[in-house]
C-alpha positions as CSV (number, residue, x, y, z in Angstrom):
1,M,0.0,0.0,0.0
2,K,1.4,3.4,-1.0
3,L,0.4,6.9,-0.3
4,S,0.0,9.4,-3.1
5,R,-0.1,13.2,-2.6
6,S,-1.4,15.4,-5.4
7,I,-2.9,18.8,-6.0
8,I,-6.7,18.5,-5.6
9,N,-8.5,17.8,-8.9
10,L,-12.0,19.0,-9.1
11,C,-15.0,19.1,-11.5
12,V,-16.9,22.4,-11.5
13,T,-20.6,22.9,-11.3
14,C,-21.7,25.6,-13.7
15,A,-24.4,27.0,-11.4
16,A,-23.0,29.7,-9.2
17,A,-23.6,29.6,-5.5
18,T,-27.1,30.7,-4.8
19,A,-27.4,34.0,-3.0
20,V,-30.0,33.7,-0.3
21,V,-31.8,36.9,0.7
22,A,-31.6,37.1,4.5
23,A,-34.9,37.9,6.2
24,G,-32.8,39.7,8.8
25,A,-31.9,42.5,6.4
26,E,-34.8,44.6,7.7
27,A,-33.7,43.9,11.3
28,R,-30.2,45.1,10.5
29,N,-31.5,48.4,9.4
30,S,-33.5,49.0,12.6
31,Q,-32.8,48.6,16.3
32,R,-31.6,45.1,16.9
33,P,-33.8,43.0,19.2
34,N,-32.9,41.8,22.7
35,I,-32.9,38.0,22.8
36,I,-34.1,35.7,25.7
37,F,-33.7,32.0,25.2
38,I,-35.6,30.0,27.9
39,L,-34.7,26.3,28.1
40,C,-36.5,23.8,30.4
41,D,-35.2,20.5,31.5
42,D,-37.1,17.3,30.5
43,L,-40.3,19.2,29.7
44,G,-42.2,17.2,27.2
45,Y,-44.0,18.4,24.0
46,G,-47.3,17.4,25.7
47,D,-46.6,19.3,28.9
48,I,-47.6,22.7,27.5
49,G,-51.2,23.9,27.2
50,V,-51.2,25.0,23.6
51,F,-49.4,21.9,22.4
52,Y,-51.5,19.3,24.2
53,Q,-52.8,19.9,27.7
54,N,-55.5,22.3,26.5
55,Q,-56.8,19.5,24.3
56,R,-57.0,17.2,27.3
57,A,-58.9,19.9,29.2
58,A,-61.3,20.3,26.4
59,E,-62.3,16.7,26.7
60,D,-64.0,17.6,30.1
61,N,-63.4,14.0,31.2
62,L,-62.5,13.3,34.9
63,G,-60.5,10.3,33.6
64,V,-58.2,12.6,31.6
65,P,-56.2,14.7,34.0
66,F,-54.5,17.9,32.8
67,F,-52.8,21.0,34.0
68,I,-52.5,24.5,32.5
69,T,-49.7,26.9,31.4
70,P,-51.6,30.2,30.9
71,H,-48.5,32.5,30.7
72,I,-46.5,30.3,28.4
73,D,-49.6,30.0,26.2
74,T,-49.5,33.7,25.6
75,L,-46.3,33.3,23.7
76,A,-48.3,31.3,21.1
77,R,-51.1,33.9,21.1
78,D,-48.6,36.8,20.6
79,G,-46.1,35.1,18.5
80,A,-45.3,31.8,16.7
81,K,-45.8,28.2,17.5
82,L,-43.2,25.7,16.1
83,P,-44.9,22.3,16.2
84,Q,-42.1,20.5,14.5
85,H,-39.0,21.7,16.2
86,Y,-36.4,19.2,17.4
87,C,-33.6,19.0,19.9
88,A,-30.3,17.5,18.8
89,A,-30.2,14.5,21.1
90,P,-32.8,13.1,23.6
91,V,-30.7,13.9,26.7
92,C,-29.4,17.1,28.1
93,A,-25.6,17.4,27.6
94,P,-25.4,16.7,23.9
95,S,-28.7,18.6,23.3
96,R,-27.5,21.7,25.1
97,A,-24.0,21.5,23.4
98,S,-25.6,21.3,20.0
99,L,-27.9,24.2,20.8
100,L,-25.0,26.4,22.0
101,T,-22.6,25.6,19.1
102,G,-25.1,25.4,16.2
103,L,-24.1,21.9,15.3
104,T,-26.1,18.7,14.9
105,Q,-24.9,15.6,16.6
106,G,-23.2,14.7,13.4
107,H,-20.5,17.3,14.1
108,A,-20.8,18.2,17.8
109,S,-17.9,17.0,20.0
110,I,-20.3,16.3,23.0
111,R,-22.4,13.3,22.2
112,D,-24.3,10.5,24.0
113,N,-24.1,10.8,27.8
114,Q,-21.0,12.9,28.0
115,F,-22.1,15.0,31.0
116,D,-19.7,17.7,32.2
117,K,-17.5,17.4,29.2
118,A,-15.9,20.7,28.1
119,L,-17.8,22.6,25.5
120,P,-15.1,23.1,22.8
121,D,-13.4,26.5,22.4
122,T,-15.5,27.4,19.4
123,H,-18.2,29.9,18.4
124,T,-21.3,29.7,20.6
125,L,-24.5,31.7,21.0
126,G,-22.6,33.8,23.5
127,T,-19.5,34.5,21.4
128,V,-21.5,35.3,18.3
129,L,-23.8,37.8,20.0
130,R,-21.0,39.3,22.0
131,Q,-19.1,39.9,18.8
132,A,-22.2,41.6,17.5
133,G,-22.1,44.0,20.5
134,Y,-24.7,42.3,22.7
135,A,-24.3,42.1,26.5
136,T,-24.5,38.3,27.2
137,A,-25.6,36.4,30.3
138,A,-26.2,32.7,31.1
139,V,-28.3,31.9,34.1
140,G,-29.2,28.4,35.4
141,K,-27.9,24.9,34.5
142,W,-24.7,24.6,32.5
143,G,-23.2,21.1,32.7
144,L,-20.6,21.7,29.9
145,Q,-17.7,23.0,31.9
146,G,-15.0,20.3,31.5
147,S,-13.6,19.0,34.7
148,A,-16.0,17.3,37.0
149,K,-13.8,17.9,40.1
150,R,-15.1,20.2,42.8
151,A,-13.5,23.6,42.5
152,S,-12.6,25.9,45.3
153,A,-13.5,29.5,45.5
154,E,-9.9,30.4,44.8
155,T,-9.2,31.6,41.2
156,N,-6.1,31.8,39.2
157,E,-7.3,34.9,37.3
158,K,-10.2,37.2,37.6
159,G,-13.4,35.6,36.4
160,S,-11.7,32.2,35.8
161,V,-12.5,29.1,37.8
162,P,-9.6,26.5,38.1
163,G,-10.3,23.1,36.5
164,W,-13.2,24.3,34.4
165,P,-11.9,25.2,31.0
166,A,-15.3,25.7,29.5
167,Y,-16.9,27.8,32.3
168,P,-19.6,30.0,30.7
169,T,-17.6,33.2,30.9
170,K,-14.9,31.4,28.8
171,R,-17.5,30.6,26.2
172,G,-18.9,34.0,25.3
173,F,-21.0,35.0,28.3
174,D,-20.2,38.2,30.2
175,F,-22.1,37.1,33.2
176,Y,-23.0,33.7,34.7
177,F,-25.1,32.6,37.7
178,G,-26.1,29.0,38.3
179,Y,-25.3,25.3,38.6
180,V,-22.1,24.5,36.8
181,R,-22.2,20.7,37.2
182,H,-24.7,18.5,35.6
183,Q,-25.5,16.5,38.8
184,D,-26.2,19.6,40.8
185,G,-29.1,20.4,38.5
186,H,-31.0,17.4,39.8
187,F,-31.7,19.2,43.0
188,H,-33.7,22.4,43.4
189,Y,-32.7,23.8,46.9
190,P,-28.9,24.4,46.5
191,K,-28.0,25.2,50.1
192,E,-30.2,22.6,51.7
193,D,-29.3,20.0,49.1
194,K,-25.6,20.9,49.4
195,R,-25.2,21.9,45.8
196,E,-22.8,24.6,44.5
197,V,-24.1,27.8,42.8
198,W,-21.6,30.1,41.1
199,E,-21.8,33.7,40.3
200,G,-18.9,34.8,38.2
201,D,-15.8,33.6,40.1
202,R,-17.6,33.1,43.4
203,E,-19.4,30.1,44.9
204,V,-22.5,31.6,46.6
205,S,-24.7,28.8,47.9
206,A,-24.0,29.7,51.5
207,D,-26.3,32.7,51.1
208,L,-29.1,30.9,49.4
209,D,-31.3,29.7,52.2
210,L,-34.6,28.2,51.0
211,C,-34.0,29.3,47.4
212,Y,-36.0,27.2,45.0
213,T,-34.0,27.2,41.8
214,T,-36.8,28.1,39.3
215,D,-37.5,31.2,41.4
216,L,-33.8,31.8,42.1
217,F,-32.8,31.7,38.4
218,T,-35.7,33.9,37.4
219,A,-35.0,36.5,40.1
220,R,-31.3,36.7,39.1
221,A,-32.3,36.9,35.4
222,K,-34.7,39.7,36.2
223,K,-32.1,41.6,38.1
224,W,-29.5,41.3,35.3
225,I,-32.0,42.4,32.7
226,T,-33.1,45.4,34.8
227,D,-29.5,46.4,35.6
228,Q,-28.4,46.0,32.0
229,T,-31.3,48.0,30.6
230,A,-30.7,50.8,33.1
231,A,-27.0,51.1,32.7
232,R,-26.8,50.6,28.9
233,P,-30.3,51.1,27.4
234,Q,-28.9,51.3,23.8
235,Q,-27.0,48.0,24.0
236,P,-29.1,44.9,23.1
237,F,-28.8,41.9,25.4
238,F,-28.9,38.1,25.1
239,L,-30.0,36.0,28.1
240,Y,-29.7,32.2,28.1
241,L,-32.0,31.1,30.9
242,A,-31.6,27.4,31.5
243,Y,-34.0,26.0,34.1
244,D,-33.2,22.7,35.9
245,T,-36.9,21.9,36.3
246,P,-39.2,20.0,36.0
247,H,-36.8,17.1,35.9
248,A,-35.1,14.8,38.5
249,K,-36.0,15.6,42.2
250,L,-39.6,16.8,41.9
251,Q,-39.4,19.3,44.7
252,N,-42.2,21.8,45.5
253,P,-41.4,25.5,46.0
254,P,-41.5,26.8,49.6
255,C,-44.4,29.3,49.2
256,A,-46.9,30.7,46.8
257,Y,-45.6,32.8,43.8
258,P,-45.8,36.5,44.6
259,T,-48.6,38.3,42.8
260,G,-48.0,40.5,39.8
261,G,-44.7,40.4,38.1
262,G,-42.0,42.5,36.5
263,L,-40.4,45.4,38.3
264,Q,-42.6,45.6,41.3
265,G,-44.2,42.2,41.6
266,G,-43.4,38.5,41.1
267,V,-40.1,37.0,42.4
268,Q,-37.5,39.6,43.3
269,W,-33.8,39.5,44.0
270,T,-33.2,41.2,47.4
271,G,-29.4,40.6,47.6
272,K,-29.7,39.8,51.3
273,P,-27.8,36.7,52.5
274,G,-30.2,34.2,54.0
275,A,-33.1,35.8,52.2
276,M,-31.7,36.3,48.7
277,I,-35.0,36.2,47.0
278,N,-38.5,37.2,48.2
279,T,-39.8,33.6,48.0
280,A,-37.1,32.3,50.3
281,K,-39.7,31.7,53.0
282,G,-42.1,29.1,54.1
283,T,-41.2,25.4,54.2
284,M,-38.7,23.6,51.9
285,D,-40.6,21.4,49.5
286,G,-43.8,22.6,51.2
287,W,-46.1,24.5,48.8
288,M,-48.6,23.1,46.3
289,H,-50.6,25.2,43.9
290,P,-54.3,25.1,44.9
291,D,-55.3,24.0,41.4
292,Y,-53.6,20.7,42.1
293,A,-53.6,20.3,45.9
294,N,-56.9,18.5,46.0
295,S,-57.2,17.3,42.4
296,T,-58.9,14.0,41.8
297,W,-59.5,11.8,38.8
298,D,-61.5,8.9,37.6
299,N,-58.7,6.4,37.8
300,D,-60.8,3.4,36.7
301,H,-62.9,5.3,34.2
302,D,-66.1,4.3,36.1
303,P,-68.3,7.3,37.1
304,S,-70.0,5.1,39.7
305,T,-66.9,4.7,41.8
306,P,-65.3,7.5,43.9
307,A,-62.7,9.7,42.2
308,M,-59.2,9.3,43.5
309,P,-56.6,12.0,44.4
310,W,-53.9,12.6,41.9
311,P,-50.7,10.7,42.8
312,D,-48.4,12.9,44.8
313,V,-45.6,12.6,42.2
314,Q,-48.0,13.8,39.5
315,K,-49.1,16.8,41.6
316,R,-45.5,17.7,42.0
317,Y,-44.9,17.6,38.3
318,A,-47.8,19.8,37.5
319,N,-46.8,22.1,40.3
320,D,-43.2,22.4,39.0
321,V,-44.4,23.2,35.5
322,R,-46.9,25.7,36.8
323,R,-44.0,27.4,38.6
324,I,-42.1,27.7,35.4
325,D,-45.2,29.2,33.9
326,D,-45.4,31.8,36.7
327,C,-41.8,32.7,36.0
328,V,-42.3,33.1,32.3
329,G,-45.3,35.5,33.0
330,D,-43.1,37.4,35.4
331,L,-40.4,37.9,32.8
332,L,-42.8,39.0,30.2
333,Q,-44.2,41.6,32.6
334,L,-40.7,42.8,33.2
335,L,-40.2,43.4,29.5
336,K,-43.4,45.4,29.4
337,D,-42.4,47.4,32.5
338,L,-39.1,48.2,30.9
339,Q,-40.8,49.1,27.7
340,I,-38.7,46.7,25.7
341,D,-41.2,43.8,25.1
342,D,-42.0,45.0,21.6
343,N,-38.4,44.4,20.5
344,T,-37.4,41.4,22.5
345,F,-37.2,38.1,20.8
346,V,-38.2,35.4,23.3
347,V,-37.8,31.6,22.7
348,F,-39.3,29.0,25.0
349,T,-38.4,25.3,24.5
350,S,-37.0,22.2,26.3
351,D,-33.8,20.2,26.0
352,N,-35.4,16.7,25.4
353,G,-38.6,14.7,26.0
354,P,-40.1,13.9,29.4
355,S,-38.4,11.5,31.7
356,I,-39.4,8.8,34.2
357,E,-37.2,10.2,36.9
358,S,-38.5,11.6,40.2
359,Y,-35.8,10.9,42.8
360,L,-38.7,10.0,45.1
361,K,-40.0,6.6,46.3
362,E,-42.8,6.9,43.8
363,A,-41.6,6.9,40.2
364,Y,-42.8,9.5,37.8
365,R,-44.7,8.2,34.7
366,P,-45.4,10.8,31.9
367,T,-48.4,8.7,30.9
368,F,-50.6,10.4,33.6
369,F,-50.6,13.7,31.7
370,R,-49.2,12.2,28.5
371,G,-46.2,14.5,28.5
372,F,-45.0,12.9,25.2
373,G,-48.1,14.3,23.5
374,P,-49.5,12.5,20.5
375,F,-46.1,10.7,20.0
376,D,-44.3,7.6,21.2
377,G,-41.0,7.8,23.1
378,I,-39.5,9.8,26.0
379,K,-36.1,11.1,27.1
380,R,-33.4,8.9,25.6
381,D,-35.6,7.8,22.6
382,T,-35.1,9.2,19.1
383,L,-38.7,8.6,18.6
384,E,-40.7,11.9,18.3
385,G,-41.6,11.9,22.0
386,G,-38.0,12.1,22.9
387,E,-37.0,14.6,20.2
388,R,-39.8,17.0,19.3
389,E,-39.9,20.0,21.7
390,P,-42.7,22.4,22.7
391,T,-41.2,25.6,21.1
392,L,-42.7,29.0,21.0
393,V,-41.3,32.3,19.8
394,R,-42.5,35.9,20.5
395,W,-41.2,39.0,18.8
396,P,-44.0,41.6,18.3
397,R,-41.9,43.7,16.1
398,G,-41.2,41.0,13.6
399,I,-43.4,37.8,14.1
400,P,-47.1,37.9,13.3
401,A,-49.2,37.1,16.4
402,G,-50.9,33.7,16.4
403,S,-48.8,32.3,13.6
404,V,-47.7,28.7,13.1
405,D,-44.3,27.8,11.6
406,D,-44.7,24.2,10.8
407,H,-41.5,23.7,8.7
408,P,-39.2,21.1,10.4
409,S,-36.3,22.8,12.2
410,G,-33.8,22.1,14.9
411,Q,-32.3,23.8,17.9
412,W,-28.9,24.0,16.1
413,D,-30.7,26.6,13.8
414,W,-30.8,29.2,16.6
415,L,-27.1,30.2,16.1
416,A,-27.7,31.2,12.5
417,T,-31.0,32.8,13.4
418,F,-29.6,35.0,16.2
419,A,-26.6,36.0,14.0
420,D,-29.2,37.1,11.4
421,L,-31.1,39.0,14.0
422,A,-28.0,40.8,15.1
423,G,-27.0,41.7,11.6
424,M,-24.1,39.3,11.4
425,P,-23.3,36.9,8.7
426,P,-24.3,33.3,9.4
427,L,-21.3,31.0,10.3
428,A,-20.1,28.4,7.9
429,A,-19.1,26.5,11.0
430,S,-22.8,26.0,11.9
431,D,-25.1,23.2,10.6
432,G,-28.1,25.5,11.1
433,V,-29.9,28.0,9.0
434,S,-31.7,31.2,9.9
435,L,-35.3,30.6,10.8
436,L,-36.3,34.3,10.3
437,P,-37.9,33.8,6.8
438,S,-40.4,31.3,8.1
439,L,-40.9,33.0,11.4
440,T,-41.5,36.5,9.9
441,G,-43.0,35.5,6.6
442,R,-40.4,37.5,4.8
443,G,-37.8,35.9,2.5
444,Q,-37.1,32.4,1.3
445,Q,-36.7,29.8,4.0
446,T,-33.7,27.5,3.5
447,P,-34.6,24.0,4.6
448,S,-33.0,22.8,7.9
449,T,-30.8,19.8,8.1
450,L,-32.5,17.4,10.5
451,Y,-30.1,14.6,11.7
452,V,-29.8,12.8,15.0
453,E,-27.5,10.1,16.4
454,Y,-27.5,8.8,20.0
455,F,-26.6,5.7,22.0
456,N,-28.4,4.3,25.0
457,N,-28.4,0.7,26.1
458,A,-31.7,0.7,28.0
459,R,-35.2,0.1,26.6
460,T,-38.1,2.3,25.6
461,P,-40.8,2.0,28.4
462,G,-43.5,-0.5,27.7
463,F,-46.3,2.1,28.1
464,E,-49.6,0.8,26.7
465,E,-50.0,4.2,25.0
466,F,-47.1,3.4,22.7
467,A,-47.4,1.3,19.5
468,P,-46.8,-2.4,20.3
469,F,-43.4,-2.6,18.5
470,H,-42.1,0.4,20.4
471,R,-42.9,-1.0,23.8
472,G,-39.8,-2.3,25.6
473,Q,-37.6,-2.1,22.5
474,L,-33.8,-2.0,23.1
475,R,-32.5,1.3,22.0
476,G,-28.7,0.7,21.4
477,Q,-27.3,2.8,18.6
478,M,-30.0,5.1,17.3
479,Q,-30.1,7.3,14.2
480,A,-32.7,9.5,12.6
481,I,-32.9,11.5,9.4
482,Y,-35.6,13.7,7.9
483,L,-35.6,13.6,4.1
484,D,-38.2,14.5,1.4
485,G,-41.0,14.9,4.0
486,Y,-40.4,11.6,5.7
487,K,-38.6,10.5,8.8
488,G,-36.1,7.6,8.8
489,I,-35.3,6.0,12.1
490,R,-33.4,3.0,13.2
491,Y,-32.7,1.4,16.6
492,R,-30.0,-1.2,17.5
493,V,-27.9,-0.1,14.5
494,K,-25.3,-2.7,13.6
495,S,-24.0,-1.3,10.3
496,A,-24.5,1.4,7.7
497,D,-26.5,-1.2,5.7
498,D,-29.3,-1.5,8.3
499,D,-32.7,-0.5,7.0
500,F,-34.5,2.6,8.3
501,G,-38.0,2.5,9.4
502,I,-39.8,5.2,7.2
503,F,-42.7,7.2,8.5
504,D,-45.0,9.9,7.2
505,L,-45.2,12.1,10.3
506,S,-47.9,14.3,8.8
507,R,-50.3,11.3,8.9
508,D,-48.6,9.1,11.4
509,P,-47.1,11.1,14.3
510,Q,-46.9,8.1,16.5
511,E,-44.6,6.3,14.0
512,S,-46.8,3.2,14.1
513,H,-47.0,2.5,10.3
514,N,-43.6,1.6,8.8
515,L,-43.6,2.3,5.1
516,A,-40.1,0.8,4.5
517,G,-41.7,-2.5,3.2
518,D,-43.4,-0.7,0.4
519,S,-41.3,-0.9,-2.8
520,K,-42.3,2.6,-3.6
521,F,-39.9,3.7,-0.8
522,A,-36.9,1.7,-2.0
523,A,-35.2,4.8,-3.5
524,L,-35.9,6.8,-0.4
525,Q,-34.4,4.0,1.8
526,S,-31.2,4.2,-0.3
527,A,-31.2,8.0,-0.1
528,M,-31.5,7.9,3.7
529,K,-28.6,5.5,4.0
530,A,-26.5,7.7,1.9
531,R,-27.5,11.0,3.5
532,V,-26.7,10.0,7.1
533,L,-23.1,9.4,6.0
534,Q,-23.0,12.7,4.1
535,V,-23.9,15.0,7.0
536,R,-21.6,13.7,9.8
537,K,-18.1,13.1,10.9
538,A,-16.9,10.3,13.2
539,N,-15.9,11.2,16.7
540,A,-13.6,8.9,18.6
541,S,-15.3,9.6,21.9
542,A,-18.6,8.3,20.7
543,K,-17.9,5.4,18.3
544,R,-20.6,4.3,15.9
545,P,-21.0,1.0,13.9
546,Y,-21.1,3.1,10.7
547,D,-17.9,5.2,11.4
548,E,-15.8,3.2,8.9
549,A,-18.5,3.1,6.2
550,L,-17.6,4.8,2.9
551,V,-19.4,8.0,2.2
552,P,-21.4,7.3,-0.9
553,S,-20.6,9.2,-4.1
554,V,-23.3,10.9,-6.1
555,A,-25.3,8.6,-8.3
556,N,-24.9,10.5,-11.6
557,P,-21.4,11.8,-12.3
558,P,-21.1,15.3,-13.7
559,A,-20.3,15.9,-17.3
560,G,-18.3,18.7,-18.9
561,E,-15.0,20.4,-18.8
562,P,-12.4,19.9,-16.0
563,G,-12.2,22.8,-13.6
564,V,-13.6,24.5,-10.5
565,G,-16.2,27.2,-10.0
566,W,-15.5,30.2,-7.8
567,S,-17.3,33.2,-6.3
568,L,-15.4,36.2,-5.0
569,F,-16.7,38.4,-2.1
570,H,-15.3,41.7,-0.8
571,G,-15.4,42.2,2.9
572,E,-14.0,41.4,6.3
573,W,-15.8,39.0,8.7
574,P,-15.2,37.9,12.3
575,W,-15.5,34.3,11.2
576,M,-15.8,32.3,8.0
577,P,-19.2,33.3,6.7
578,D,-21.6,30.9,4.9
579,F,-21.0,32.5,1.5
580,R,-24.1,30.9,0.2
581,T,-26.1,33.6,2.0
582,L,-24.0,36.5,0.5
583,T,-24.0,38.1,-2.9
584,P,-20.7,37.7,-4.7
585,E,-18.8,40.5,-6.4
586,S,-18.0,38.2,-9.3
587,S,-18.1,34.5,-10.2
588,G,-16.4,32.3,-12.7
589,K,-14.6,29.1,-13.3
590,S,-11.0,28.1,-13.4
591,K,-9.0,24.9,-14.1
592,Q,-7.5,24.9,-10.7
593,I,-7.8,26.5,-7.2
594,E,-5.8,29.7,-7.3
595,L,-6.0,33.3,-6.0
596,T,-5.0,35.1,-9.1
597,L,-8.2,37.2,-9.0
598,A,-7.7,38.3,-5.4
599,P,-8.1,42.1,-4.9
600,D,-5.0,44.0,-4.0
601,D,-4.7,45.0,-0.3
602,K,-8.4,44.5,0.4
603,P,-10.0,41.9,2.7
604,F,-11.9,39.3,0.7
605,G,-13.4,35.9,0.7
606,V,-13.8,33.2,-2.0
607,V,-15.6,29.9,-2.2
608,F,-14.5,27.2,-4.7
609,Y,-17.1,24.6,-5.5
610,G,-17.3,21.6,-7.7
611,Y,-16.8,17.8,-7.5
612,F,-13.9,15.9,-6.2
613,V,-13.4,12.5,-7.8
614,A,-12.2,9.7,-5.5
615,A,-10.4,7.2,-7.7
616,D,-10.6,4.4,-5.2
617,D,-12.6,3.4,-2.1
618,G,-10.7,4.4,1.0
619,E,-9.5,7.1,3.3
620,Y,-8.6,10.5,2.0
621,T,-6.8,13.1,4.0
622,F,-7.1,16.7,2.9
623,T,-4.8,19.5,3.9
624,V,-5.1,23.3,3.6
625,E,-2.3,25.7,4.2
626,T,-3.6,29.3,4.7
627,D,-2.6,32.7,6.0
628,T,-6.0,33.6,7.5
629,G,-8.7,30.9,7.4
630,A,-10.1,28.1,5.3
631,M,-12.8,25.4,5.6
632,L,-13.5,22.3,3.6
633,F,-16.8,20.5,3.0
634,L,-17.4,17.3,1.2
635,H,-21.2,16.9,0.8
636,D,-22.2,18.4,4.1
637,I,-19.3,16.9,6.1
638,R,-17.2,19.5,7.8
639,V,-13.8,17.9,6.9
640,I,-11.7,20.9,7.9
641,D,-12.9,23.5,10.4
642,E,-11.6,27.0,10.8
643,P,-10.0,27.2,14.2
644,M,-11.6,29.7,16.7
645,K,-8.4,31.5,17.6
646,S,-5.4,30.9,15.3
647,S,-6.5,30.1,11.8
648,T,-3.1,30.6,10.2
649,G,-1.1,27.5,9.3
650,E,-1.7,24.0,8.0
651,F,-4.9,22.0,8.9
652,S,-6.0,18.6,7.9
653,G,-9.0,16.3,8.0
654,S,-9.8,12.8,6.9
655,V,-12.9,11.1,5.5
656,R,-13.6,7.7,4.0
657,L,-15.0,8.0,0.5
658,Q,-16.5,5.6,-2.0
659,A,-14.9,5.8,-5.4
660,G,-16.7,8.3,-7.5
661,W,-17.8,12.0,-7.4
662,H,-18.3,14.0,-4.3
663,P,-19.6,17.6,-4.1
664,L,-16.9,19.9,-2.6
665,R,-16.8,23.4,-1.2
666,L,-13.6,25.1,-0.1
667,L,-14.0,28.4,1.7
668,Y,-11.2,30.9,2.2
669,R,-11.0,34.4,3.7
670,H,-8.2,36.9,3.8
671,T,-7.6,40.1,5.8
672,K,-4.2,41.5,5.1
673,G,-0.7,40.7,3.8
674,E,0.1,38.2,1.1
675,P,-2.8,35.8,0.4
676,R,-1.9,32.1,0.7
677,L,-3.9,29.0,0.0
678,K,-2.5,25.6,-0.8
679,F,-4.8,22.6,-1.1
680,T,-3.6,19.0,-1.2
681,Y,-4.7,15.5,-0.4
682,Q,-3.4,12.1,0.4
683,S,-5.1,8.9,-0.6
684,A,-4.3,5.4,0.7
685,V,-4.6,3.4,-2.5
686,R,-2.8,0.8,-4.5
687,G,-0.2,2.7,-6.5
688,L,-0.4,6.3,-7.4
689,S,-3.6,8.2,-7.9
690,K,-4.0,9.1,-11.5
691,F,-6.2,11.8,-12.9
692,S,-7.1,12.4,-16.5
693,A,-9.5,14.4,-18.6
694,E,-11.8,11.4,-18.7
695,N,-12.6,11.5,-15.0
696,L,-12.5,15.3,-14.5
697,R,-15.4,16.9,-16.2
698,Q,-17.2,20.1,-15.8
699,T,-21.0,19.9,-15.3
700,A,-23.3,21.2,-17.9
701,K,-25.7,24.1,-17.1
């Protein structure tokens, strides 16, 4: 076996890169909105009134228990409902990592159950919005800090906590208050439960007597918003508010929620040790909302027998969700009081489906309220119940009230969306697209890439509400792809050749009727098997049975002249932009990758696009040498990333390719000095790689 190293040979596509009109253009010409992203923990699609609980209430059946979320429901009334919005993975750590970095689980470095693993030093929601001039804050649960060791209050530099390389203030957030460790977020009274809460570089739990975390995080968020607005009213802000409820230890708050909301009412931050918030009174785990304290239901569906009290664990769950609802109403009132509600973009969602955890003697079952909604699956399932999230967006200045955005999308799309809102170019380093066109009704919406992979060696619960073949099924390696209006899903994956179950979610949201056996779907089955290999890159920390599979080439090889297409852009960007969303200064084609048309002494960017022909099956290693920054994509695989800090030098990436043609994009940006871009590859094949006019052809128009 010999290694060959050659200058890249490409086949050009004649069509120039499509320029997408960003719906955020109008936003860039006006005052940029504040952004609040509210993330709940293990809250199911069916746990919100406008998504499912209101339907249960409308049945007016004592045998169908329900609860309400009146304040959260106003987000749907005043904004948009996203009924087909997905998390990246059905458990918190990878889901939150993908959200923050704008990556699907095909490219994220935190996968499976890698709790407390360091979020990589890359662009995040925080870094992008801070670069755009926003004040940034994270309040609540983090769980992506790196070292799981307990840190002391001593610091080695201001604002830096030893042993936590990915502390929030090191990942783009100016301010942080909350639980750093994943495990701490399972408990909701930090001082009494002996959990650490950090504010900046200080551990502050000693002062947090009787502070219930939903209230605590809301009060601290309100104070930060109020202080920020008073001190810098012209500066927009971004708040990432990550609740640790309703999951794990289903603890009740200590007292009733204060009346009103906003500046004068609701929960308030007092700043007094021992009474840090105004709800730090009453009895730990002691208060139940009167709507649920004495609730009963027809447990045997027989009106002639006495109704039974709700199980305590179910009361607790409804109580915890209602407390979140109170807090959301409180925050919305604050925005009104500060006269910024019209131009604040608020997102409400959850990190994954409902769980069966309670940390109590009595297990929690999401069947009582059907927290998984009309779907099958829960947390740790890639079925719809584990992945589809109750998502609402409110922005009175830009989103029509009462609208429904039913195009499939994912939480990795928010990075591109927020960049668009802030007037910044979308990042090439993100798998997401801006959702502003579909949310606002202005512009052409680019379809989202919907891909999920996850491993869990337990079984789906055997709930009788689930389709028979879902009950008790072993999960193992799971994978899901959304393609051509259908969902492909497979459990217990053994190889890349395993068939997908194929489901039409518009008609079969429960995924109970598998279409894969119908010969009409044979082509889609093949397309799904190819697509899942064309949108991901293997990660050694989360091995998959399809990691060594060859990425399929395109079915129909391009025809035409040898060469490469290019588009040139003038400008300077803080990161490699997704040039497909920008309008080029000029476009053309060349027989090789070269910078002969680079403007003199001006910042510029260029994208080269075409097809690379792999002469043989096997691994290919691509290398770019650059003065500023470069990225390489084959299909939608991010083969070479632009480093966050130093993007000068030589960078390589490897991918296993099937012999044949593979669409390629090479992105380059230059700021000053002498432009430099060298692009080479290595192929482990028998003998030398040979290229000729016969296998390098330009595509026809």
